MINUDREN-708429 format. One line per field, with one value per residue (C-alpha): residue number from 1; chain; x, y negated, z negated. Coordinates in nm, 4 decimals, m for minus. Each point is the difference from the previous one (the first is absolute). Layout:
n = (NUM,...) .
chain = (A,...) .
px = (X,...) .
py = (Y,...) .
pz = (Z,...) .
This chain:
n = (1,2,3,4,5,6,7,8,9,10,11,12,13,14,15,16,17,18,19,20,21,22,23,24,25,26,27,28,29,30,31,32,33,34,35,36,37,38,39,40,41,42,43,44,45,46,47,48,49,50,51,52,53,54,55,56,57,58,59,60,61,62,63,64,65,66,67,68,69,70,71,72,73,74,75,76,77,78,79,80,81,82,83,84,85,86,87,88,89,90,91,92,93,94,95,96,97,98,99,100,101,102,103,104,105,106,107,108,109,110,111,112,113,114,115,116,117,118,119,120,121,122,123,124,125,126,127,128,129,130,131,132,133,134,135,136,137,138,139,140,141,142,143,144,145,146,147,148,149,150,151,152,153,154,155,156,157,158,159,160,161,162,163,164,165,166,167,168,169,170,171,172,173,174,175,176,177,178,179,180,181,182,183,184,185,186,187,188,189,190,191,192,193,194,195,196,197,198,199,200,201,202,203,204,205,206,207,208,209,210,211,212,213,214,215,216,217,218,219,220,221,222,223,224,225,226,227,228,229,230,231,232,233,234,235,236,237,238,239,240,241,242,243,244,245,246,247,248,249,250,251,252,253,254,255,256,257,258,259,260,261,262,263,264,265,266,267,268,269,270,271,272,273,274,275,276,277,278,279,280,281,282,283,284,285,286,287,288,289,290,291,292,293,294,295,296,297,298,299,300,301,302,303,304,305,306,307,308,309,310,311,312,313,314,315,316,317,318,319,320,321,322,323,324,325,326,327,328,329,330,331,332,333,334,335,336,337,338,339,340,341,342,343,344,345,346,347,348,349,350,351,352,353,354,355,356,357,358,359,360,361,362,363,364,365,366,367,368,369,370,371,372,373,374,375,376,377,378,379,380,381,382,383,384,385,386,387,388,389,390,391,392,393,394,395,396,397,398,399,400,401) .
chain = (A,A,A,A,A,A,A,A,A,A,A,A,A,A,A,A,A,A,A,A,A,A,A,A,A,A,A,A,A,A,A,A,A,A,A,A,A,A,A,A,A,A,A,A,A,A,A,A,A,A,A,A,A,A,A,A,A,A,A,A,A,A,A,A,A,A,A,A,A,A,A,A,A,A,A,A,A,A,A,A,A,A,A,A,A,A,A,A,A,A,A,A,A,A,A,A,A,A,A,A,A,A,A,A,A,A,A,A,A,A,A,A,A,A,A,A,A,A,A,A,A,A,A,A,A,A,A,A,A,A,A,A,A,A,A,A,A,A,A,A,A,A,A,A,A,A,A,A,A,A,A,A,A,A,A,A,A,A,A,A,A,A,A,A,A,A,A,A,A,A,A,A,A,A,A,A,A,A,A,A,A,A,A,A,A,A,A,A,A,A,A,A,A,A,A,A,A,A,A,A,A,A,A,A,A,A,A,A,A,A,A,A,A,A,A,A,A,A,A,A,A,A,A,A,A,A,A,A,A,A,A,A,A,A,A,A,A,A,A,A,A,A,A,A,A,A,A,A,A,A,A,A,A,A,A,A,A,A,A,A,A,A,A,A,A,A,A,A,A,A,A,A,A,A,A,A,A,A,A,A,A,A,A,A,A,A,A,A,A,A,A,A,A,A,A,A,A,A,A,A,A,A,A,A,A,A,A,A,A,A,A,A,A,A,A,A,A,A,A,A,A,A,A,A,A,A,A,A,A,A,A,A,A,A,A,A,A,A,A,A,A,A,A,A,A,A,A,A,A,A,A,A,A,A,A,A,A,A,A,A,A,A,A,A,A,A,A,A,A,A,A,A,A,A,A,A,A,A,A,A,A,A,A,A,A,A,A,A,A,A,A,A,A,A,A,A,A,A,A,A,A) .
px = (0.0095,0.1225,0.0362,m0.3409,m0.1831,0.0815,m0.1119,m0.3367,m0.0603,0.0344,m0.1876,m0.2856,m0.0100,m0.1293,0.1716,0.3579,0.2197,0.3493,0.1509,0.3653,0.2184,0.0708,0.3591,0.1969,0.1026,m0.1272,m0.2572,m0.2717,0.0235,m0.2939,m0.2220,0.0068,m0.3396,m0.0911,m0.3308,m0.0847,0.2864,0.3602,0.2154,0.2140,0.1578,0.2909,0.2952,m0.1454,0.0731,0.3066,0.1889,m0.0902,m0.0294,m0.3580,m0.2628,m0.3102,m0.3031,m0.3045,m0.3327,m0.0920,m0.2185,0.1318,m0.0812,0.2427,0.3052,0.1364,0.0197,0.1486,0.2729,0.0759,0.0183,0.2154,0.2389,0.0299,0.1034,0.2409,0.1709,0.0155,0.1467,0.2631,0.1051,0.0253,0.2131,0.2187,0.0499,0.0662,0.2965,0.1504,m0.0079,0.1248,0.3607,m0.0483,m0.1883,0.2361,0.2854,m0.2040,m0.0493,0.3685,0.2131,0.3507,0.1969,m0.0868,0.2904,m0.0412,0.0282,0.2655,0.2100,m0.0540,0.0588,0.3324,0.1219,m0.0480,0.1118,m0.2937,m0.0664,0.2680,0.1019,0.3237,m0.1908,m0.2095,0.0580,m0.2980,m0.3655,m0.2832,m0.3823,m0.0285,0.2335,0.3642,0.2453,0.2552,0.3080,0.0007,0.1906,m0.1609,0.1698,0.0900,0.2031,m0.2416,0.0044,m0.4063,m0.1733,m0.2910,m0.2886,m0.1842,m0.3532,m0.0349,m0.2548,m0.2096,0.0232,m0.3126,0.2114,0.2428,m0.2676,m0.1631,0.3920,0.0383,m0.2984,0.0977,0.3554,m0.1128,m0.2555,0.2100,0.3729,m0.0247,m0.1220,0.2895,0.3564,0.2570,0.3534,m0.0887,m0.2364,0.1009,m0.1164,m0.2737,0.1455,m0.2725,m0.2350,m0.0450,m0.3569,m0.0049,m0.2743,0.0272,0.3174,m0.0095,0.3579,0.1277,0.3420,0.1829,0.3650,0.2498,0.1526,0.3631,0.0405,m0.2936,m0.2308,0.0804,m0.1061,0.3207,0.2353,m0.1381,m0.1351,0.1482,0.3157,0.3527,0.2016,0.2053,m0.3510,m0.1100,0.2639,m0.0797,m0.2637,0.1935,m0.1854,0.0142,m0.1603,m0.2696,m0.1065,m0.0032,m0.2386,m0.2259,m0.0604,m0.0573,m0.2477,m0.1587,m0.0241,m0.1518,m0.2791,m0.0447,m0.0311,m0.2819,m0.1916,0.0277,0.1162,m0.0760,m0.2872,m0.1770,0.0357,0.1275,0.0167,0.2714,m0.1616,0.3360,0.2861,0.3114,0.3495,m0.0396,m0.2334,0.2991,0.2296,0.3205,0.1657,0.3764,0.0862,m0.2249,m0.2991,m0.2908,m0.3475,m0.3060,m0.1440,m0.2925,m0.3443,m0.1925,m0.2045,0.0036,m0.2989,m0.0975,m0.1684,m0.2088,0.1033,m0.2184,0.0301,0.1565,m0.0626,m0.1475,m0.0970,0.0743,m0.1571,0.2980,0.3530,0.2909,0.3711,0.3026,0.0120,0.2165,m0.0720,m0.3712,m0.1745,m0.2016,m0.3346,0.0821,0.0200,m0.2626,m0.2546,0.0746,0.0573,0.2823,0.1042,0.3107,0.0822,0.0166,0.2997,0.1427,m0.0098,0.1911,0.2494,0.0778,0.0481,0.2269,0.1996,0.0658,0.1228,0.2369,0.1618,0.0198,m0.0158,m0.2304,m0.3214,m0.3134,m0.2187,0.3276,0.1411,0.1112,0.1463,0.1084,m0.1376,m0.3484,m0.2478,m0.0578,0.0462,0.2515,m0.2410,m0.0304,0.3233,0.1201,m0.2857,0.1359,0.3520,m0.0871,m0.2183,0.3120,0.2353,0.1841,m0.0811,0.3138,m0.0128,m0.2453,0.2669,0.1594,0.3478,0.1315,m0.0441,0.2962,0.0770,m0.3442,m0.1365,m0.1522,m0.2563,m0.1295,m0.0634,m0.1637,m0.2293,m0.0848,m0.1086,m0.1925,m0.2085,m0.0597,m0.1526,m0.1801,m0.1486,m0.0857,m0.2199,m0.3104,m0.2725,0.0173,m0.0772,0.3268,0.2219,0.1508,m0.0811,0.2511,0.0608,0.0814,0.2225,0.1917,0.0665,0.0925,0.2439,0.1612,0.0525,0.1440,m0.2815,0.1548,m0.3234,m0.2283,m0.3121,0.0032,m0.1616,m0.2683,m0.2070,0.1772,m0.1569,0.2493,m0.0131,m0.1386,0.0852) .
py = (m0.0194,m0.3352,m0.2845,m0.1555,0.2913,0.0427,m0.3973,0.0966,0.2952,m0.1997,m0.2896,0.2421,0.1147,m0.2310,0.1949,m0.0579,m0.2357,0.0387,0.1850,0.0712,0.2185,0.3683,m0.0666,m0.2679,0.1029,0.1623,m0.0779,0.2015,m0.0910,0.1497,m0.1810,m0.0587,m0.1099,m0.1634,0.0124,m0.1898,m0.1086,m0.0306,0.2102,0.1843,m0.2431,m0.1030,0.2382,m0.1096,m0.3473,0.0415,0.2490,0.0153,m0.2376,0.0992,m0.2706,0.0447,m0.1875,m0.1279,m0.0963,m0.2780,m0.3013,m0.3617,m0.0223,0.3043,m0.1579,m0.1929,0.3134,0.1883,m0.2471,0.0766,0.3979,m0.0460,m0.2222,0.2278,0.2702,m0.1898,m0.1044,0.3346,0.1319,m0.2578,0.0210,0.4118,m0.0677,m0.2391,0.2404,0.2924,m0.2103,m0.0638,0.3596,0.1311,m0.0472,0.1934,0.2837,0.0261,0.0309,0.2692,0.2318,0.0189,0.3147,m0.1837,m0.2244,m0.4080,m0.2232,m0.3309,m0.2783,m0.1974,0.3042,0.0377,m0.3654,0.0335,0.3008,m0.1511,m0.3198,m0.1823,0.1743,m0.1587,0.0177,0.1251,0.3394,0.0352,0.3228,0.0464,m0.0783,0.1700,0.0102,0.0208,m0.2995,m0.0801,0.2760,m0.1383,0.1889,m0.0542,0.1230,0.0688,m0.0886,0.3561,m0.0276,0.1882,m0.0874,m0.0390,m0.0744,m0.2747,0.0170,m0.3257,m0.0043,m0.3147,m0.2233,0.0219,0.3511,0.1782,0.3232,m0.0490,0.0127,0.3167,0.1598,m0.1488,0.2004,0.3095,0.0362,m0.0030,0.2389,0.2353,m0.0357,m0.0010,0.3659,0.1029,0.1114,0.1568,m0.0676,m0.0751,m0.2668,m0.3677,m0.0300,m0.2446,m0.1504,m0.1969,m0.3197,m0.3551,m0.1627,m0.3636,m0.2426,0.0260,0.1869,0.3447,0.1549,0.3750,0.0655,0.3141,0.1455,m0.1951,0.1977,m0.1227,0.1353,m0.1382,0.1454,0.2646,m0.2274,m0.2254,0.2829,0.1559,m0.2823,m0.3728,0.1071,m0.0422,0.2813,0.0148,0.0289,0.2508,0.2212,0.0220,0.2384,0.3232,0.2674,0.1661,m0.3294,m0.0085,0.3642,m0.0555,m0.3072,0.1889,0.2773,m0.2491,m0.1799,0.3338,0.1124,m0.3206,0.0168,0.3768,m0.1359,m0.2482,0.2677,0.3041,m0.0449,m0.3474,m0.0357,m0.1517,0.1170,m0.3274,m0.0992,m0.2814,m0.1131,m0.2733,0.2471,m0.1705,m0.0824,m0.3200,0.1895,0.2225,m0.1769,0.1391,0.0053,m0.0259,0.3761,m0.0753,0.2454,m0.1130,m0.0994,m0.0339,m0.3861,m0.2075,0.1789,m0.2929,0.1827,0.3216,0.2349,0.2567,0.3239,0.2490,0.3756,0.0878,m0.2756,0.0006,m0.2803,m0.3397,m0.3092,m0.3773,m0.3249,m0.1780,0.1709,m0.1122,0.1255,m0.0957,0.0103,0.3000,0.2135,0.0303,0.3340,m0.0011,0.1163,m0.2859,m0.2669,0.1009,0.2151,m0.1930,0.3402,0.0801,0.3024,0.1761,0.0421,m0.3541,m0.0177,0.2799,m0.1837,m0.3122,0.2187,0.1499,m0.3297,m0.0926,0.3125,m0.0468,m0.4056,0.1580,0.2170,m0.2576,m0.3114,m0.1340,m0.1591,0.1684,m0.2865,m0.2091,0.2531,m0.0355,0.1774,m0.0940,0.3050,0.0338,m0.1950,0.2675,m0.1158,0.2121,0.2863,0.0526,m0.0268,0.2379,0.2325,m0.0102,0.0394,0.3095,0.1619,m0.0960,0.1889,m0.3064,m0.0788,m0.0697,m0.3219,m0.1266,0.0148,m0.3692,0.0104,m0.1724,0.3116,0.2220,0.3515,0.1589,0.3250,0.0192,0.2454,m0.1510,m0.3198,0.1598,0.1747,m0.3433,m0.1532,0.3277,m0.0282,m0.3753,0.0822,0.2699,m0.2747,m0.2577,0.2553,m0.1668,0.1971,0.0035,0.3718,0.0493,m0.1558,0.1766,m0.0475,m0.2095,0.3437,0.1709,m0.2910,0.0402,0.3735,m0.0840,m0.2576,0.1379,0.3691,0.2247,0.0920,0.0736,m0.0360,m0.2914,m0.0376,m0.1740,m0.3574,m0.0290,m0.3078,m0.3275,m0.3688,m0.0857,m0.3926,m0.1619,m0.3467) .
pz = (0.0074,0.0782,m0.2326,0.1963,m0.0344,m0.3707,0.0005,0.1268,m0.2222,m0.2847,0.1301,0.0400,m0.3417,m0.2584,m0.2682,0.1373,m0.1623,0.1840,0.2870,0.1079,0.2027,m0.0826,0.1122,0.1083,0.3327,0.3041,0.2518,m0.1858,m0.3962,m0.1638,m0.2200,m0.3837,m0.1160,m0.3766,m0.1567,m0.3014,m0.2453,0.1372,m0.2759,0.2049,0.2427,m0.2077,0.1668,0.3566,m0.0736,m0.2168,0.1710,0.3922,0.2768,0.0617,0.0472,m0.2285,0.1316,m0.2219,0.0436,m0.2060,m0.0492,m0.0096,m0.3764,m0.0683,0.2180,m0.2957,m0.1714,0.2428,0.0747,m0.4063,0.0621,0.2922,m0.1688,m0.2960,0.2284,0.2034,m0.3146,m0.1370,0.3193,0.0062,m0.3440,0.0038,0.3069,m0.1862,m0.2809,0.2103,0.1661,m0.3334,m0.1053,0.3383,m0.1225,m0.3401,0.1574,0.2789,m0.2507,m0.1839,0.2789,0.0739,m0.0754,0.0324,m0.2050,m0.0053,0.0639,m0.1593,0.2421,m0.2077,0.0511,0.3472,0.0814,m0.1830,0.1358,0.3618,m0.0815,0.0576,0.3388,0.1466,0.3588,m0.0692,m0.1760,0.2900,0.1879,0.2315,0.1154,0.0773,0.0285,m0.3587,m0.0584,m0.0623,m0.1998,m0.2596,m0.1325,m0.3925,m0.3310,m0.3190,m0.3209,m0.0499,0.3274,0.2027,0.3690,0.1454,0.3042,m0.0417,0.2657,m0.0621,0.1423,0.2446,m0.1068,0.3152,0.0730,m0.0063,0.1768,m0.3071,m0.2820,0.1519,0.0321,m0.3724,m0.1320,0.2033,m0.1023,m0.3733,0.0405,0.1990,m0.0278,m0.4288,0.0537,0.1846,m0.0943,0.2310,0.0760,0.3323,m0.0606,m0.1106,m0.3752,m0.1249,m0.3381,m0.0521,0.1163,m0.1236,0.0081,m0.1260,0.0890,0.4135,0.0134,0.0629,0.0328,0.0318,m0.1585,0.1521,m0.0500,0.1963,0.3100,0.0432,0.3371,0.1730,0.2547,0.2474,0.2907,m0.0884,0.0824,0.2907,0.2024,m0.1155,m0.1523,0.1570,0.1257,m0.3407,m0.2017,0.2602,m0.0484,m0.3597,0.0942,0.0856,0.0957,m0.3513,m0.1331,0.2638,m0.0493,m0.3504,0.0373,0.2493,m0.2590,m0.2618,0.1684,0.0816,m0.3641,m0.1053,0.2625,m0.1082,m0.3530,0.0763,0.2445,m0.2110,m0.3418,m0.1647,m0.2204,0.3054,0.3556,0.1528,0.3681,0.0527,0.3141,0.0441,m0.0210,0.2408,m0.0954,m0.1611,m0.2653,m0.0879,m0.2468,m0.0895,m0.3528,m0.1062,0.0680,0.3682,m0.1071,0.1752,m0.1900,0.1719,m0.0753,0.0869,m0.0874,0.0769,0.3010,m0.1706,m0.0758,m0.2246,0.1375,m0.1535,m0.0567,0.2730,0.2531,0.3178,0.1844,m0.0496,0.2377,m0.0734,0.0491,0.0747,0.1562,m0.2287,0.0532,0.2327,0.3432,0.1520,m0.3290,0.0228,0.1234,0.3343,m0.1715,m0.2604,0.2719,0.2202,m0.1992,m0.3709,m0.1282,m0.2516,m0.1939,m0.1306,0.3645,0.0479,m0.2412,0.1732,0.3250,m0.2010,m0.0942,0.3385,0.1287,m0.3113,0.0450,0.3640,m0.1027,m0.2196,0.2339,0.2794,m0.1420,0.2001,m0.0959,0.1839,0.0455,0.1391,0.1925,0.3849,0.2629,0.3469,0.1523,m0.1540,m0.1788,m0.3012,m0.3491,m0.2498,m0.0377,0.3807,0.0918,m0.2719,0.1306,0.3801,m0.1541,m0.1838,0.3018,0.2487,m0.2796,m0.0458,m0.3366,m0.1402,0.2038,m0.2688,m0.2853,m0.0862,0.1528,m0.3098,m0.2042,m0.0002,m0.1504,m0.0083,0.0251,0.3625,m0.0918,m0.3056,0.1547,0.2784,m0.2330,m0.1588,0.3643,0.0662,m0.3597,0.0893,0.3241,m0.1748,m0.2387,0.2835,0.2038,0.1212,m0.1841,m0.3772,m0.0185,0.1906,m0.2522,m0.3017,m0.3242,m0.2084,m0.2090,0.3107,0.1531,m0.3270,0.0671,0.3289,m0.0754,m0.3361,0.1062,0.2501,0.2433,0.3194,0.2384,m0.0485,0.1385,0.3602,0.0222,0.2544,0.0559,m0.0852,0.0044,0.2862,m0.0581,m0.2937,0.0643) .
């Protein structure tokens, strides 16, 4: 029933005192009618945006105005009170330590530019040092960042429950007035992408094969923990080289859980209303059909594995002989029996068979159909054992530009 039809129904009944939409949206809203005293309209006026239409005589208009003003005042005072209490509620619901704003400000030298070590969709990141001598990384929510606020809530809810050698550790957070900050352990060796993409030849040579292989294994173990062994089954959704941090011993730590999602025990796939992630790492079904699953993370891992071997970025790869991205180029070389040509020429003294195995596993992870990609448990077995015969990759997404 439309609103006009609802209005007519009320006017045609002498006992009807008010009418309203049953729902606030949609072409056909349904109809609510009141007869006699209006004793149950409070929730509609106070908590929703629905409009209530009253049948009144001219003599009742003054009383009606007083009622409307009263409910309007009640609604505003409740909203104001909710805002004042939101910070307290937010703090009470946390499962991790709270840092004092004074402590964080001192640690970062008042968030000086000299201490700024990066910036993302969340906001700027600062290096700091506590009075105990412990070094920290502080992600400070940008004032105008709606994305950052969502990421803050997401990381607090998810990563606080996660503990693994290959995940960056969230030490706590700081909530003060409008300030929202996340405090992590500091990773002195920076991010993986600074070594395999932007580094000098000297920096790149630091990643000898043994170190690269150790990083690959560490990332796969961290991802397996998220998918299978943590308190929650987590899909990261933004695994990439810049989200892998390295500690002083070059042990990899997966970071940035702002886009991550928790899955139920029996849940295999889900759809999203908004595709988020990084171009070049996103699985085809995620980009085209808004569907993501653990196999989406497997795809991202496969891209990252090929990038570590080749020191080429998938999304920016260019070749004079074709227009393939790095995935397509690796596939073509593998099919033609020229896979060793993918290996970074600066890398010396490596076991060819082990590197070729990593290339093949990477190609298995970036297969077009999610069901053809291995689970991370299988990926780790293939990488970390002496399997003689690996499955052969089949359909590959040749160009993901």
